[in-house]
N, C-alpha and C positions, 0 to 999 in steps of 0.2 A: 504496498500498499502507499501512496504518496505523501512522502513526510511532508501533513497543514503547516504542524510549526514552525517552518522556516521560510511558510509566506511574507512578504514582504507590505506593512502595513497601508503602504502604498495601495499596493496593486487590491490589495482587500479593500481597501475603500472604493476603488476607482468599480472592487465589482461590486459594493454592495450600492450603489451610486446609479448602475446599468439595471439593479434589479427594482430596486426603486420605482428608476424613475421609466422603466421598457417591462415589467412582469406584466402579462398580457394585456400588451399592447400591440399592432398590429408594427412593430421597429424600423421594414425601409419605408414602408408609406409614411410615416409621421414624421421620422427625419427631415423626408426632401419635401411635406405638404407646407412647410412655416416658412420655407422658399418659393413656394408658387405665390402664397400670398402680398411677398412682399417685391413691389411692383415698382417703385421709385427708387432704380438704379439709372437709369438716364442710359437704360442700352440701348440700340440697334434695333430693329426688328432680325435683322441673323444672328445676333447676340440674346435676344430673347430664346431665338428658337431653338439654337448651340445651347445654352442654358437649360433647358427645356428634354432637349432629349440626353444632358447630363444625366440632367436629375432623376429621368427614365431606367437610363441604366445600368446607373446608381442601386435605383431600387430595383431590377430586373434583378444582377450580380448577391445582392444581400439574401433577395428569396433564393437563386441557386448555391448560395452558399450555407441556408437555412438546410436548404432542401438532402445537401448535401452529406451535412451531419448527423441531419434524420435514416437516413436512409443506413450510415457509418453503428449510427446508435443501431437500428433495428438487425443489422447481423451480428452484434455482440449481445442480442436480446433474446435468440435464438439459443443459448449458451446458459440461460440466467437459473434454468432449475434444470442443467444436464450433467451428467459425470464427466463428462467429455471435456477434456481442459485445453487441448489446443484448436485454433481453426484453423480450416482446411489452404491447399493454396490456394485455390483460384481466390479463395475468398478476401486471404492476407492482399496477394495482389490487389481484388475489388476496392477493397479499401485505401491502399497503397496511390491509387487512381484520383479520390476520393481527396483522400488528403495533397495531391499536390494540387489537383484543379481545386480547390480550397486556398489555397494557397497564392494561386497562381489569381488569380478571382481577385484577393483581397486587396494585391497592391493594383493592381485594375481602380478599383474603388476608388486608391486614395489619389493617384494621375488620375481621375475625374473631378475632386473635388478640389484639386491644387487649381485645374484648368475654372473650374466657376470663381473659384480665389478671383484668378488672376484677371479675370475676366470685371468681376462686377467690383473687387477694394483701386480706386483710384487714383491711389500712391505716387505721389507728385515728386523726385527727388533730383537737382538738378546735376550731381552726377550720374545719376543711375541714367536721364533723357542722353546727355553729352556721348554716355560711352553703349547706352543701349546694348550695342552690337555685341560691346565683349561683354555684355552680363549674363549668363544663363540662363537658361529657365529654373533652373535650380536656388539659384542666389536670387531671379526675380522672386519668388515664390517667399524664403528666406525675409524678405523686407517684407511685403507683406504680410507674414504671422509675425511678424513682429512687430506692425501697426496696428497689428489687433491687438495684441501682448500688452501695448501700451494706454490702448483706454481701457483695459479693466483693470483691477486691482485685487484679485480674489487670487482663490486656488485653479480658477481656469487658464492661469498664464501657463501654469506648467507643463500642458498638453500642446500651445501654441508652440510646437517647434517639426523638424522633419527627423531629432535621431531616436525617438518610440519606435518608430516605425523601420532603423536602416538593417535589423538581425531579419526580420522578412522579409526586407525587401531584395537585400543578397542572397538571400534563399529561393528567394524565387527566381529572379538572374540565373543563379549555378543551375536548377533543374529547365530555364528557356532556352541554357548560353550555352553551360558547359558538359550536361548530362550529368548532372546529377540527379541521382532518384530518392523514391521515398523503400524505408525499407516497411514491414511491420510485422511485431515481435509475434509466434503461434498464442500464444498466452491469450486464452477467453476471455477470465476471469478481469484483467487491468485489460485495457488501449492503449497501448504502447505503440510505439514509432521513433523512427529515426531517420532523418535526410544522410547521407551519406554523395562525398565528391567518386570522380572516378577514380581517385587515388583511394578511396574507401577513409577518406578522412567526413568527420560526423560535425555536422555545419551546424546545430543546431544546438549549444553551449550553455545556452544561460541555467543554471544551478536552481533555479528552482523545477524547472523542467522537469529536471532529470531524474530517472527510477534506476536504482540498479546499478551507477554507476554514467551510464549512458543509451537510454533510452527516456522516450520525452512520451508525459501523461495526459494524452490528446484531448484525455476531462478538462485538463487545466486547462494546455496549451490555447485550444479555440475556444474556450468563457475565457479568457484573461486578453486574447488578443478581440476579440470580438468587444469588449467591454470598451479597452482602448477603441476599436477604432469608431464606435457610440458614442464618446463622450469629444473623444476627434474632430466629429460632424457636426453634431451639437453645440459644441460651442463654437466651431464659426458662422453656424450659423444664426445660432442666438446673437451672435454681438453685433457682425452685421445687419444683423433688424431690429434688435436693439438700437441702433447708430442712426436709421434713418423711420424711429419711431413707431415701430408697429411693434401691439400688443399679440405675445407668444401663445394667450390663453383660446383654449380647441372651441371655434363654434361647435353648440347641438346637433346640427344639422352633423357632421364629420364625428362626433362624439362616438359614434352605432359604424361607422369603418372603422376608426382606427383601433376600437377595441372588439377584438374577433372573439366568439364564442370560446371564453375557458374550458383547455380539459378537452377538446375534440381531436379526436386521432387527425384531422388535418391541417391541423396547426403546425406549420415548418418549425417552429422557433420553441416548442416546449421540452427539449430535450438540453438545448444551451440552456434555460432556465432552469431546470435543474438542477443540471452539473450547480452553474452557478450559486443558484440556493440552497445546495448542500458542501460546497466551499464553504460556506460562509460559514454555517451551523457549524460543518467540522476546523476551523478555527476559530469561533467562540468559543467552542468543546475546550480549547486545547488553552482558556486564558481565562 
């Protein structure tokens, strides 16, 4: 079992925020809904068209991630009440494909977010204008994240940077460009995996993810990364919308759309939110 007592308190707080704000909510829709109400950005028709497409893509890809997680959970659930301890080779390969897909889509969602940020935040700096061609898109995104950070003075400032997703970015790039692959371990009672490059070196080495030395615990890996991704998107959209005077209160008509029926089998988010809740409870039981 994973030793939850070693969890970073900041990570646990991020999971608590995620659960308190998005449990029993339609996460992809709620995240992007507020931006669609913000129409005061002085965007061109083409930019509005592009932004709406990026928002649609974010919703679609988050739904696909949740569905992939649900499918992984379904495979493991087949062994819940059985004595058989090991997954079949086909099951392990199927789960590995899902995990690689999740990591790839995760990075793409961040790219969509940064493109939306670049369109909306009209950050003006003489040095930037003078040397615009010399500044990379990554540097420009960082400048605009820093600008948003300057507008608030609360804990949300900690997420407005690109440092927190560098590990998963590098892992995704290794999978797409350098032949890295996911290996799922055969134990059916624990969801364990690792990403290896062609030299068979482990690519995910964050201490808390590790289990038995080199295995990553999927429940915690996906729960924490989705919590951080949601917090990142929520913070950017909230700061931007607040800046133009938009009230984030959800209107009654949308409430029924954003709140799917709890505990229904077609709710693709159930697996993730159940794991998040269990991690929080396990951590609190340690202290």
